[in-house]
C-alpha positions in Angstrom: 0.0 0.0 0.0 1.3 3.5 -0.9 2.1 5.6 2.2 3.1 9.2 1.5 3.2 10.2 5.1 6.9 9.3 5.4 7.9 11.2 2.2 10.2 14.2 3.1 9.1 17.7 2.3 11.2 20.7 1.3 10.8 24.2 -0.1 12.3 24.9 -3.6 12.7 28.1 -5.7 10.3 27.7 -8.6 12.7 29.2 -11.2 16.0 27.8 -10.1 15.6 24.6 -8.1 12.7 22.6 -9.6 12.0 21.7 -13.2 9.0 20.7 -15.3 8.8 17.0 -16.2 9.5 16.3 -19.9 7.9 12.9 -19.5 4.7 14.3 -18.2 1.7 12.4 -19.8 -0.2 15.7 -19.9 2.0 17.0 -22.7 0.8 17.1 -26.3 4.5 17.5 -27.4 6.1 14.1 -27.0 9.5 14.0 -25.3 9.7 17.7 -25.0 13.2 18.5 -23.7 13.3 22.3 -23.6 11.4 23.8 -20.6 10.2 26.7 -22.8 8.4 24.1 -25.0 6.9 22.4 -22.0 5.6 25.8 -20.7 4.0 26.6 -24.0 2.4 23.2 -24.2 0.8 23.5 -20.8 -0.5 26.9 -21.5 -1.8 26.1 -25.0 -3.3 22.6 -24.3 -3.8 22.5 -20.5 -5.0 26.0 -19.9 -2.4 26.9 -17.4 -3.4 30.6 -17.8 -6.6 29.9 -15.9 -4.5 28.6 -13.0 -2.4 31.8 -13.1 -5.7 33.7 -12.9 -6.9 31.6 -10.0 -3.7 32.0 -8.1 -3.5 35.8 -8.6 -7.2 36.4 -7.8 -7.9 33.8 -5.1 -4.5 32.8 -3.8 -2.2 29.7 -4.0 -4.1 26.8 -2.4 -1.9 24.5 -0.3 -4.3 21.7 0.4 -2.4 19.5 -2.1 1.4 19.3 -2.0 3.2 18.9 -5.4 5.5 15.9 -5.7 9.0 15.9 -7.1 11.6 13.3 -7.7 15.4 13.7 -8.0 16.8 12.8 -11.4 20.5 13.2 -12.1 20.9 15.6 -9.1 17.9 17.8 -10.1 14.4 18.0 -8.7 11.8 17.3 -11.3 8.1 17.8 -10.8 6.1 14.6 -11.3 2.8 15.8 -9.9 1.9 19.4 -10.1 3.5 20.4 -13.5 0.6 22.7 -14.4 0.9 24.5 -11.0 4.6 24.8 -11.4 4.2 26.3 -14.9 1.8 28.8 -13.5 4.1 29.8 -10.7 7.1 30.1 -13.0 5.1 32.3 -15.4 4.0 34.6 -12.5 7.6 35.1 -11.6 8.7 35.6 -15.2 5.9 36.2 -17.7 8.5 36.3 -20.5 8.8 32.5 -20.2 5.5 32.3 -22.2 5.8 35.0 -24.8 2.3 34.5 -26.3 0.7 35.0 -22.9 3.2 37.5 -21.5 0.9 40.5 -21.4 -2.0 38.7 -19.8 0.2 37.0 -17.2 1.9 40.3 -16.3 -1.5 42.0 -15.9 -2.7 39.2 -13.6 0.6 39.1 -11.6 0.2 42.9 -11.0 -2.8 42.0 -8.8 -0.6 40.2 -6.3 0.3 42.1 -3.1 3.3 39.9 -2.4 4.6 38.4 -5.6 7.9 37.2 -4.2 6.0 35.0 -1.7 5.1 32.8 -4.6 8.7 32.4 -5.8 9.1 29.2 -3.6 7.0 26.1 -3.5 6.7 23.4 -0.8 6.9 19.9 -2.3 7.0 16.3 -1.3 9.9 14.2 -2.5 9.0 10.8 -3.9 11.6 8.0 -3.0 11.6 6.6 -6.5 9.9 6.7 -9.9 7.8 3.6 -9.3 6.1 5.1 -6.2 5.7 8.4 -8.0 3.9 6.6 -10.9 1.6 4.9 -8.5 0.6 8.1 -6.8 0.1 9.9 -10.2 -2.1 7.0 -11.4 -4.2 7.0 -8.3 -4.8 10.7 -8.6 -5.5 11.0 -12.3 -7.2 7.7 -13.3 -9.1 7.0 -10.1 -11.9 9.1 -8.6 -9.9 11.4 -6.4 -10.1 14.3 -8.8 -11.1 15.2 -12.3 -9.6 12.5 -14.5 -7.3 13.0 -17.5 -8.7 12.9 -21.0 -9.2 9.4 -22.5 -6.0 9.8 -24.5 -4.0 10.8 -21.4 -5.4 7.9 -19.3 -4.5 5.4 -22.0 -1.1 7.0 -22.6 -0.2 6.5 -18.9 -0.8 2.8 -18.9 0.7 2.4 -22.4 3.8 4.0 -21.1 3.9 1.5 -18.2 3.6 -1.4 -20.7 6.2 0.1 -23.0 8.5 0.4 -20.0 8.4 -3.4 -19.7 5.7 -3.8 -16.9 3.5 -6.8 -17.3 -0.3 -6.3 -17.6 -0.9 -8.6 -14.7 1.5 -6.6 -12.6 -0.4 -3.5 -13.4 -3.6 -5.1 -12.2 -2.0 -5.8 -8.9 -0.2 -2.5 -8.6 -3.3 -0.4 -9.3 -6.2 -2.4 -7.6 -8.6 0.6 -7.4 -8.2 1.5 -11.1 -9.9 -0.1 -14.1 -6.6 -1.0 -15.7 -8.2 -3.3 -18.2 -10.2 -0.4 -19.6 -7.2 1.9 -20.0 -4.9 -0.7 -21.5 -7.6 -1.8 -23.9 -8.1 1.9 -24.9 -4.3 2.3 -25.4 -4.2 -0.8 -27.7 -7.2 0.5 -29.8 -5.5 3.9 -30.3 -2.3 2.2 -31.3 -4.3 -0.1 -33.7 -5.7 2.9 -35.5 -2.3 4.6 -35.6 -0.7 1.5 -37.1 -2.9 1.4 -40.1 -1.2 2.2 -43.4 -3.7 4.7 -44.7 -3.9 5.3 -48.5 -4.3 9.0 -47.9 -1.3 10.8 -46.3 -3.8 13.3 -45.0 -5.2 10.7 -42.6 -1.8 9.6 -41.4 -0.9 13.2 -40.7 -4.2 13.8 -38.9 -3.4 11.1 -36.4 -0.4 13.1 -35.3 -2.4 16.3 -34.6 -3.9 17.7 -31.5 -7.3 17.6 -33.1 -7.1 13.8 -33.3 -6.0 13.6 -29.7 -8.9 15.7 -28.6 -11.3 13.5 -30.5 -10.5 10.3 -28.7 -13.8 10.5 -26.8 -15.5 10.2 -30.2 -13.4 7.1 -31.0 -14.3 5.6 -27.7 -18.0 6.0 -28.5 -17.4 3.8 -31.5 -15.1 1.1 -30.2 -17.0 0.8 -27.0 -20.2 0.0 -28.8 -21.3 -3.6 -29.0 -22.0 -3.3 -32.7 -18.4 -2.3 -33.5 -17.0 -5.0 -31.2 -19.2 -7.6 -32.8 -18.1 -6.5 -36.3 -14.4 -6.5 -35.5 -14.2 -9.3 -32.9 -11.9 -7.1 -30.8 -11.1 -8.6 -27.4 -8.3 -8.6 -24.8 -7.2 -11.7 -23.0 -6.0 -12.1 -19.4 -2.5 -11.2 -20.4 -3.5 -7.9 -21.9 -3.1 -9.1 -25.5 -5.7 -7.6 -27.9 -6.9 -9.6 -30.9 -9.5 -9.1 -33.7 -11.3 -11.5 -36.0 -11.7 -9.0 -38.8 -9.0 -9.1 -41.5 -6.3 -6.4 -41.6 -7.6 -5.2 -45.0 -11.2 -4.9 -43.7 -10.0 -3.1 -40.5 -8.0 -0.7 -42.7 -11.2 0.2 -44.6 -13.2 0.6 -41.4 -10.5 2.7 -39.8 -10.4 4.9 -43.0 -14.1 5.5 -42.8 -13.9 6.5 -39.1 -10.8 8.6 -39.3 -12.0 10.4 -42.4 -15.3 11.2 -40.7 -13.4 12.6 -37.7 -11.2 14.6 -39.9 -14.2 16.0 -41.9 -15.9 16.8 -38.6 -19.1 14.8 -39.3 -18.1 12.1 -36.8 -17.9 13.7 -33.3 -19.5 13.3 -29.9 -22.5 15.4 -30.9 -23.3 13.4 -34.1 -22.8 10.1 -32.2 -24.7 11.2 -29.1 -26.7 8.0 -29.1 -26.9 4.7 -30.9 -30.1 5.9 -32.4 -28.7 9.1 -33.9 -28.8 9.2 -37.8 -25.0 9.5 -38.0 -24.4 6.5 -35.8 -26.8 4.4 -37.7 -25.2 5.5 -41.0 -21.7 4.8 -39.7 -22.6 1.3 -38.6 -24.2 0.6 -41.9 -21.0 1.6 -43.7 -18.8 -0.5 -41.4 -21.1 -3.5 -41.8 -20.8 -3.1 -45.6 -17.0 -3.3 -45.2 -17.1 -6.5 -43.2 -19.5 -8.1 -45.7 -17.4 -7.1 -48.7 -15.9 -10.1 -50.6 -14.2 -13.3 -49.6 -11.9 -11.8 -47.1 -14.7 -10.4 -45.1 -16.6 -13.7 -45.3 -13.6 -15.6 -44.1 -13.1 -13.2 -41.3 -16.8 -13.5 -40.2 -16.5 -17.3 -40.3 -13.3 -17.3 -38.2 -15.0 -15.3 -35.5 -17.0 -18.4 -34.5 -15.9 -19.4 -31.1 -13.5 -16.6 -30.5 -13.7 -13.9 -27.9 -15.0 -10.4 -28.5 -15.2 -7.4 -26.2 -18.3 -6.8 -24.2 -20.6 -3.9 -24.6 -18.8 -2.1 -21.7 -15.9 -1.5 -24.0 -13.2 -2.6 -21.6 -12.0 -5.6 -23.4 -14.0 -8.2 -21.4 -14.5 -11.5 -23.2 -17.7 -12.5 -24.9 -18.7 -14.4 -28.0 -18.3 -12.6 -31.3 -21.4 -12.0 -33.4 -19.8 -11.3 -36.7 -22.0 -10.0 -39.5 -22.4 -12.1 -42.7 -21.1 -11.0 -46.1 -23.4 -9.0 -48.3 -21.3 -8.5 -51.4 -19.1 -10.3 -53.9 -15.6 -9.2 -55.0 -15.1 -8.8 -58.7 -12.1 -8.4 -61.1 -12.7 -4.9 -62.3 -13.5 -1.5 -60.9 -16.7 -1.3 -63.0 -17.9 -4.7 -62.0 -17.1 -3.9 -58.3 -19.2 -0.8 -58.5 -22.2 -2.6 -59.8 -21.8 -5.8 -57.6 -20.9 -3.9 -54.5 -23.8 -1.4 -53.8 -22.3 -0.4 -50.5 -19.5 1.2 -52.4 -16.6 -0.3 -50.4 -13.6 -1.3 -52.4 -12.8 -5.0 -52.8 -9.8 -6.2 -50.8 -7.2 -8.5 -52.0 -6.2 -11.8 -50.4 -2.4 -11.3 -50.4 -1.9 -10.6 -54.1 1.0 -8.3 -54.9 -0.3 -7.3 -58.3 0.2 -3.6 -58.9 -2.0 -1.3 -61.0 -3.6 2.1 -61.1 -4.8 3.5 -57.8 -8.4 2.6 -57.1 -11.0 5.2 -57.7 -12.1 7.3 -54.7 -15.1 5.6 -53.1 -18.4 7.2 -53.8 -20.4 8.6 -51.0 -23.4 6.4 -50.2 -25.3 8.0 -47.4 -26.5 11.5 -46.6 -24.7 13.0 -43.6 -27.5 13.7 -41.1 -25.0 14.0 -38.2 -26.1 17.5 -37.3 -29.8 16.9 -38.1 -31.5 15.5 -35.1 -35.1 16.4 -34.4 -35.9 17.9 -31.0 -37.9 15.8 -28.5 -41.0 18.0 -29.1 -41.1 17.2 -32.8 -43.5 14.5 -34.0 -42.3 10.9 -33.8 -43.2 10.5 -37.5 -40.5 13.0 -38.5 -37.9 11.4 -36.3 -38.5 8.0 -37.9 -38.5 9.5 -41.4 -35.1 11.1 -40.7 -33.8 7.8 -39.4 -34.9 6.0 -42.5 -33.4 8.8 -44.7 -30.0 8.3 -43.0 -30.1 4.6 -43.9 -31.0 4.9 -47.6 -28.1 4.1 -49.9 -28.1 7.0 -52.4 -26.1 5.1 -55.0 -28.7 2.3 -55.0 -31.8 4.3 -54.4 -31.3 7.8 -55.7 -35.0 8.5 -56.5 -36.3 7.0 -53.3 -33.9 9.1 -51.4 -34.9 12.2 -53.3 -38.5 11.6 -52.6 -37.8 11.0 -48.9 -35.7 14.2 -48.9 -38.6 16.2 -50.1 -40.9 14.8 -47.5 -38.3 15.4 -44.7 -37.9 19.0 -45.8 -41.6 19.8 -45.9 -42.3 18.0 -42.6 -39.4 19.6 -40.9 -40.6 23.1 -41.8 -44.1 22.3 -40.6 -42.7 20.8 -37.3 -40.6 23.9 -36.8 -43.7 26.2 -37.3 -45.8 24.0 -35.0 -43.1 24.2 -32.3 -43.4 28.0 -32.4 -47.3 27.7 -32.3 -47.6 29.1 -35.8 -50.2 27.8 -38.2 -48.7 28.2 -41.7 -52.1 28.0 -43.3 -53.2 31.0 -41.2 -50.4 33.1 -42.6 -51.9 33.0 -46.1 -49.5 30.4 -47.4 -51.9 27.7 -48.6 -54.0 26.5 -51.5 -57.6 26.0 -50.6 -56.5 25.2 -47.1 -53.7 22.8 -48.1 -50.1 23.6 -47.2 -47.6 22.1 -49.6 -43.8 22.4 -49.9 -44.0 25.6 -51.8 -46.2 27.2 -49.2 -44.0 25.9 -46.4 -40.8 27.3 -48.1 -42.5 30.7 -48.7 -43.5 30.9 -45.1 -40.0 30.0 -43.9 -38.5 32.7 -46.1 -40.8 35.3 -44.5 -40.0 34.0 -41.0 -36.2 34.2 -41.6 -36.6 37.7 -43.1 -38.3 38.8 -40.0 -36.4 36.8 -37.4 -33.1 35.7 -39.0 -30.6 34.2 -39.4 -30.0 36.4 -42.5 -27.7 33.9 -44.1 -30.5 31.5 -44.7 -32.5 33.8 -47.0 -30.5 33.0 -50.1 -30.4 29.3 -49.2 -34.2 29.2 -49.0 -34.7 31.4 -52.0 -32.4 29.3 -54.1 -34.3 26.1 -53.3 -37.7 27.8 -53.6 -37.2 29.5 -57.0 -34.1 28.0 -58.6 -32.7 31.3 -59.6 -29.3 30.7 -58.0 -28.6 27.0 -58.6 -29.2 24.2 -61.1 -32.6 22.8 -61.6 -32.2 19.6 -59.7 -31.6 21.5 -56.5 -34.9 23.4 -56.6 -38.3 23.0 -55.1 -39.7 22.4 -58.6 -37.4 19.4 -59.0 -38.6 18.0 -55.7 -42.2 18.4 -56.8 -41.3 16.8 -60.2 -39.9 13.7 -58.4 -43.1 13.4 -56.5 -45.6 14.0 -59.3 -43.9 13.7 -62.8 -43.7 10.0 -63.8 -41.0 10.9 -66.4 -38.7 12.7 -64.0 -35.7 11.0 -62.4 -32.4 11.9 -60.6 -29.0 10.4 -60.2 -27.0 10.0 -57.0 -24.9 13.1 -57.6 -28.1 15.2 -58.0 -29.4 13.8 -54.6 -26.2 14.9 -52.9 -26.4 18.3 -54.6 -29.9 18.8 -53.3 -28.8 17.8 -49.8 -26.0 20.3 -49.9 -28.5 23.0 -50.9 -30.8 22.3 -47.9 -28.3 21.1 -45.3 -28.1 24.6 -43.6 -31.9 24.9 -43.7 -32.4 21.5 -42.1 -29.9 22.2 -39.4 -31.8 25.4 -38.5 -35.1 23.7 -38.5 -33.9 21.3 -35.9 -33.4 24.2 -33.4 -36.9 24.9 -32.3 
């Protein structure tokens, strides 16, 4: 059991005698060696400026004592780096040039600035004990936990340092070690993929990716994803999957591309019933069911372990999805035989050839279009069905559903505001159709804003600003003219035209 009561304490000069830890898991900058870089990182990514403000306005709270360790004759802060960075900056604002003016202004509020030039610390006897204390603080329930990436990074660092998974379970009995180690392995699994697009590889090295790991967790912790991939972790902390490497690459590409584009995030995946979540799972299922490799992977899942719905790598039986497509020998044949639009994967062939064509988009992105609770259930179900329609297979059905969703969304928006569109004069013998609904919405926006929607509505309503197939007349033609038809590209063009409108209509 860890006992810090016997650890010695001392007082150190914050500028001269104690240093920031370059191995601090908080840091976005890996292995930062220069203290100036560490200072900048803590201010940019860990909001150390707010701590400076708190110290200067409220005072330096001493209820928690920072912890240092001696490395090569120097004291290094292992717990309390953010506080130390704030104290260093207060004494010398020039250490953080981008924040110098704000820090100096806050420091001027202090009546006794020199009193903060020294800090009282505890001295950890060794790195192992220091690690145990840090883990107990940041991955337990003693205080606000680290971000998912930071939590995983801590335990990944322990494994990389040669510590056995079973030893970690014993060493940190109050912490869900399995969850964090499993998370670390999943992150590494996504990073190890050889993405075809350099842009995706570069994205995984950015802060934006690191901040989006909560989004990734919502995916890999879901039972559907674990069933599809067969991901599981055994009692030795070894993670396996039943899906083939090529299929996992495709799945990872879909997910990472969505995170990069911004349509896969914690808001669009806020529930397993959200349109974007349903759309994503449909895309991933199509990958697993694509060709012989996917079928073989699904078959091999029988009898193997897969993670439980809790997402912590617990063992359960895999429920791999069956194949839904056939691989073919040419790009053209693949496009027709593979309605889900996923590229066929090889089975080890080294044949080279032209780069495959970029996959066509198959589903409308309804990630930001979620009906409020007060809207009719019929509209919510319609939007859910719309998110699952494969545009490449069913362009005309999607176009018709799109028209219905737009009209019903406008009427629901008006109803939520206790407005009867018919009563505003926008009707034909008491019947309110799409044209009337759009005209009323234009009048509403002109009177109440937002102004930017005026042209969006007008372009759809009249067709003066865009091509015919993105107009209200085309929507009506799809509904009434038995000679009229659209192709998938025209469906996506229409969606692009009304996307901003639909987003606003979902904010009652």
